[in-house]
MDAnalysis code that builds the backbone (N, CA, C; Angstrom):
import MDAnalysis as mda
import numpy as np

u = mda.Universe.empty(273, n_residues=91, atom_resindex=np.repeat(np.arange(91), 3), trajectory=True)
u.add_TopologyAttr("name", ["N", "CA", "C"] * 91)
u.add_TopologyAttr("resid", np.arange(1, 92))
u.add_TopologyAttr("resname", ["MET", "HIS", "ASN", "ASN", "GLU", "ILE", "THR", "VAL", "SER", "PHE", "TYR", "GLY", "SER", "VAL", "GLN", "VAL", "TYR", "THR", "GLY", "GLY", "SER", "GLU", "SER", "PHE", "SER", "ALA", "LYS", "GLY", "CYS", "PRO", "ASP", "ILE", "ARG", "SER", "LEU", "VAL", "ASP", "GLU", "LEU", "GLY", "SER", "HIS", "TYR", "GLY", "GLU", "ARG", "PHE", "LYS", "ALA", "SER", "LEU", "LEU", "SER", "GLY", "GLU", "ASN", "CYS", "PHE", "PHE", "LEU", "VAL", "ASN", "GLY", "LYS", "GLY", "ILE", "MET", "SER", "THR", "GLY", "GLY", "LEU", "MET", "THR", "ALA", "LEU", "SER", "PRO", "GLY", "ASP", "LYS", "ILE", "GLU", "VAL", "LEU", "PRO", "PHE", "ILE", "ASP", "ALA", "GLY"])
u.atoms.positions = np.array([
    [0.842, -1.165, -0.185],
    [0.008, 0.147, -0.072],
    [0.797, 1.354, -0.047],
    [0.452, 2.337, -0.785],
    [1.102, 3.555, -0.819],
    [0.598, 4.377, 0.529],
    [1.210, 5.207, 0.807],
    [0.829, 6.303, 2.050],
    [-0.309, 7.201, 1.517],
    [-0.455, 7.164, 0.090],
    [-1.654, 8.155, -0.340],
    [-3.014, 7.378, -0.532],
    [-3.008, 6.263, -0.210],
    [-4.249, 5.442, -0.334],
    [-4.791, 5.032, 0.845],
    [-6.143, 4.867, 0.780],
    [-7.214, 4.234, 1.901],
    [-7.181, 2.983, 1.774],
    [-7.100, 2.329, 2.888],
    [-7.125, 0.782, 2.824],
    [-8.345, 0.360, 3.395],
    [-9.341, -0.437, 2.564],
    [-10.533, -0.887, 2.881],
    [-10.539, -2.365, 3.199],
    [-10.707, -2.993, 4.316],
    [-10.795, -4.319, 4.645],
    [-12.403, -4.785, 4.688],
    [-12.703, -5.925, 4.025],
    [-13.886, -6.575, 4.021],
    [-13.905, -7.764, 4.912],
    [-14.838, -7.906, 5.764],
    [-14.975, -9.147, 6.863],
    [-16.291, -9.812, 6.591],
    [-16.311, -11.227, 6.833],
    [-17.346, -11.947, 6.926],
    [-18.234, -11.837, 5.461],
    [-19.703, -12.035, 5.776],
    [-20.429, -12.198, 4.754],
    [-20.367, -10.938, 3.922],
    [-19.652, -9.819, 4.086],
    [-19.445, -8.770, 3.090],
    [-18.569, -8.971, 1.831],
    [-17.700, -10.084, 1.945],
    [-16.936, -10.715, 0.952],
    [-17.802, -11.218, -0.210],
    [-19.299, -11.607, 0.156],
    [-20.140, -12.305, -0.780],
    [-20.211, -11.217, -2.026],
    [-20.116, -9.871, -1.719],
    [-20.325, -8.737, -2.544],
    [-18.940, -8.471, -3.213],
    [-17.959, -8.848, -2.711],
    [-16.723, -8.474, -3.193],
    [-15.934, -9.695, -3.998],
    [-16.616, -10.708, -4.179],
    [-16.147, -11.952, -4.954],
    [-14.885, -12.604, -4.044],
    [-15.154, -12.456, -2.795],
    [-14.054, -13.280, -1.822],
    [-12.928, -12.073, -1.547],
    [-12.748, -10.986, -2.176],
    [-11.769, -9.998, -1.907],
    [-11.935, -9.603, -0.566],
    [-10.743, -9.584, 0.279],
    [-10.500, -8.995, 1.473],
    [-10.070, -7.653, 1.716],
    [-9.673, -7.008, 0.698],
    [-9.269, -5.555, 0.864],
    [-9.368, -4.930, -0.612],
    [-9.078, -3.537, -0.485],
    [-9.348, -2.801, -1.732],
    [-8.651, -1.549, -1.144],
    [-7.888, -0.925, -2.221],
    [-7.188, 0.220, -2.096],
    [-7.842, 1.395, -2.809],
    [-8.193, 2.361, -2.101],
    [-8.907, 3.558, -3.036],
    [-7.797, 4.764, -2.607],
    [-7.894, 5.514, -3.788],
    [-7.438, 7.020, -3.751],
    [-8.357, 8.049, -4.145],
    [-8.049, 9.285, -3.638],
    [-9.026, 10.393, -3.945],
    [-10.410, 10.334, -3.440],
    [-10.627, 9.575, -2.308],
    [-11.844, 9.672, -1.622],
    [-12.001, 10.687, -0.432],
    [-12.739, 11.680, -0.634],
    [-12.497, 12.758, 0.436],
    [-13.621, 12.257, 1.517],
    [-14.535, 11.387, 1.502],
    [-15.485, 11.000, 2.411],
    [-16.016, 9.574, 2.098],
    [-16.722, 9.090, 3.007],
    [-17.247, 7.733, 3.003],
    [-18.114, 7.567, 1.793],
    [-18.929, 8.592, 1.506],
    [-20.056, 8.619, 0.280],
    [-19.095, 8.298, -0.988],
    [-17.945, 9.066, -1.196],
    [-17.197, 8.952, -2.276],
    [-16.582, 7.665, -2.307],
    [-16.370, 6.894, -1.421],
    [-15.684, 5.574, -1.119],
    [-16.687, 4.696, -1.614],
    [-17.801, 5.021, -1.220],
    [-18.941, 3.909, -1.468],
    [-19.221, 3.892, -3.213],
    [-19.185, 5.218, -3.567],
    [-19.308, 5.074, -5.142],
    [-18.135, 4.448, -5.928],
    [-17.022, 4.709, -5.251],
    [-15.787, 3.999, -5.982],
    [-15.971, 2.328, -5.759],
    [-16.288, 1.968, -4.597],
    [-16.540, 0.566, -4.386],
    [-17.565, 0.101, -5.152],
    [-18.625, 0.795, -5.397],
    [-19.859, 0.530, -6.269],
    [-19.427, 0.329, -7.811],
    [-18.398, 1.102, -8.185],
    [-17.817, 1.115, -9.629],
    [-16.977, -0.071, -9.738],
    [-16.309, -0.514, -8.631],
    [-15.537, -1.531, -8.743],
    [-16.133, -3.124, -8.529],
    [-17.075, -3.022, -7.706],
    [-17.796, -4.432, -7.323],
    [-19.243, -4.432, -7.685],
    [-19.597, -3.281, -8.259],
    [-21.070, -3.520, -8.536],
    [-22.199, -2.755, -8.038],
    [-23.188, -2.460, -8.677],
    [-24.207, -1.716, -8.087],
    [-25.075, -2.396, -6.757],
    [-24.925, -3.528, -6.852],
    [-25.528, -4.457, -5.791],
    [-24.954, -3.980, -4.348],
    [-23.673, -4.248, -4.696],
    [-22.648, -3.926, -3.304],
    [-22.976, -2.503, -2.958],
    [-22.883, -1.544, -3.868],
    [-23.302, -0.238, -3.528],
    [-24.523, 0.075, -2.696],
    [-25.511, -0.535, -3.230],
    [-26.907, -0.309, -2.710],
    [-26.891, -0.931, -1.330],
    [-26.193, -2.282, -1.065],
    [-26.189, -2.863, 0.305],
    [-25.262, -1.899, 1.095],
    [-24.344, -1.237, 0.848],
    [-23.729, -0.337, 1.767],
    [-24.461, 0.781, 2.010],
    [-25.290, 1.406, 0.962],
    [-25.837, 2.553, 1.162],
    [-27.082, 2.262, 2.260],
    [-27.714, 1.115, 1.937],
    [-28.991, 0.977, 2.940],
    [-28.553, 0.839, 4.196],
    [-27.227, 0.506, 4.782],
    [-26.829, 0.536, 6.047],
    [-27.621, -0.618, 6.819],
    [-28.145, -1.528, 6.088],
    [-28.999, -2.584, 6.805],
    [-28.261, -4.022, 6.930],
    [-26.994, -3.992, 5.972],
    [-26.345, -5.275, 5.870],
    [-24.961, -5.273, 6.471],
    [-24.502, -4.021, 6.826],
    [-23.224, -4.029, 7.104],
    [-22.832, -2.521, 7.650],
    [-21.582, -2.337, 8.339],
    [-21.292, -0.972, 8.824],
    [-19.931, -0.743, 8.550],
    [-19.445, 0.592, 8.708],
    [-18.158, 0.865, 8.631],
    [-17.565, 1.467, 9.771],
    [-16.108, 1.224, 10.152],
    [-15.341, 1.763, 10.994],
    [-14.053, 2.370, 10.194],
    [-13.940, 3.634, 10.635],
    [-12.780, 4.362, 10.097],
    [-11.764, 4.526, 11.312],
    [-10.698, 3.943, 11.101],
    [-9.525, 3.780, 11.990],
    [-10.112, 3.607, 13.397],
    [-11.064, 2.342, 13.414],
    [-11.533, 1.834, 14.750],
    [-12.723, 2.434, 15.029],
    [-13.350, 3.517, 14.547],
    [-14.500, 4.272, 14.926],
    [-15.636, 4.133, 14.004],
    [-16.840, 3.894, 14.572],
    [-18.153, 3.677, 13.870],
    [-18.471, 5.156, 13.326],
    [-18.854, 5.199, 11.970],
    [-19.162, 6.223, 11.197],
    [-20.363, 7.114, 11.661],
    [-21.241, 6.537, 12.583],
    [-22.334, 6.941, 13.068],
    [-22.062, 8.007, 13.945],
    [-20.872, 8.057, 14.482],
    [-20.323, 8.911, 15.580],
    [-19.337, 9.945, 14.931],
    [-19.270, 9.807, 13.802],
    [-18.342, 10.768, 12.991],
    [-18.683, 11.274, 11.816],
    [-19.984, 11.209, 11.491],
    [-20.578, 11.992, 10.441],
    [-21.142, 11.267, 9.261],
    [-21.344, 9.932, 9.639],
    [-21.970, 8.970, 8.634],
    [-21.260, 8.970, 7.576],
    [-22.209, 9.046, 6.334],
    [-21.707, 9.091, 4.774],
    [-20.610, 10.271, 4.522],
    [-20.672, 11.197, 5.619],
    [-20.105, 12.275, 5.178],
    [-18.815, 12.450, 5.966],
    [-18.472, 11.260, 6.726],
    [-17.086, 11.137, 7.301],
    [-15.985, 11.457, 6.709],
    [-15.208, 12.324, 6.722],
    [-13.996, 12.799, 6.186],
    [-13.084, 11.447, 6.185],
    [-12.450, 11.509, 4.955],
    [-11.338, 10.576, 4.766],
    [-9.822, 11.113, 4.587],
    [-8.789, 10.581, 4.933],
    [-7.554, 11.174, 4.613],
    [-6.773, 9.959, 4.303],
    [-5.680, 10.161, 3.279],
    [-4.693, 9.128, 3.004],
    [-4.075, 8.475, 4.014],
    [-4.125, 7.098, 4.104],
    [-3.601, 6.394, 5.221],
    [-4.643, 5.856, 6.110],
    [-5.880, 6.165, 5.871],
    [-6.838, 5.718, 6.675],
    [-7.288, 4.345, 6.395],
    [-7.638, 3.785, 7.579],
    [-7.892, 2.284, 7.492],
    [-9.418, 2.163, 7.737],
    [-9.991, 1.656, 6.749],
    [-11.598, 1.204, 6.750],
    [-11.892, -0.096, 6.873],
    [-12.792, -0.437, 7.710],
    [-13.324, -1.698, 7.813],
    [-14.913, -1.866, 7.607],
    [-15.099, -2.826, 6.752],
    [-16.605, -2.989, 6.367],
    [-16.978, -4.341, 7.050],
    [-17.874, -4.208, 8.046],
    [-18.208, -5.557, 8.638],
    [-19.795, -5.750, 8.550],
    [-20.205, -7.037, 8.520],
    [-21.618, -7.279, 8.588],
    [-22.192, -6.913, 9.975],
    [-23.386, -6.804, 9.813],
    [-24.070, -6.859, 10.950],
    [-24.547, -8.113, 11.285],
    [-24.319, -8.640, 12.446],
    [-24.741, -9.940, 13.109],
    [-26.068, -9.717, 13.742],
    [-26.851, -10.798, 13.268],
    [-28.265, -11.044, 13.575],
    [-28.226, -11.859, 14.952],
    [-28.561, -11.453, 15.998],
    [-28.588, -11.941, 17.018],
    [-30.063, -12.764, 17.287],
    [-31.075, -12.653, 16.446],
    [-32.102, -13.140, 16.274],
    [-32.824, -13.989, 17.166],
])
């Protein structure tokens, strides 16, 4: 990884949308919304819709949930570490 990239890691059932890929490197994404657009361009509109719905997974930016940092407008900087985790249904 280059220091001007944002590293995105995918966990668990989220990898269904990424074809089994565990990570992605993004450049030029100033916020989570633009990152979602880039991920949608790379992995498809179905994944993008899943990310935007907020029903199947959630984001951590450098270990913090985005609901406490601005949601989709959470600012990103080169070197940030993003984790996309599935919600666990405790049913």
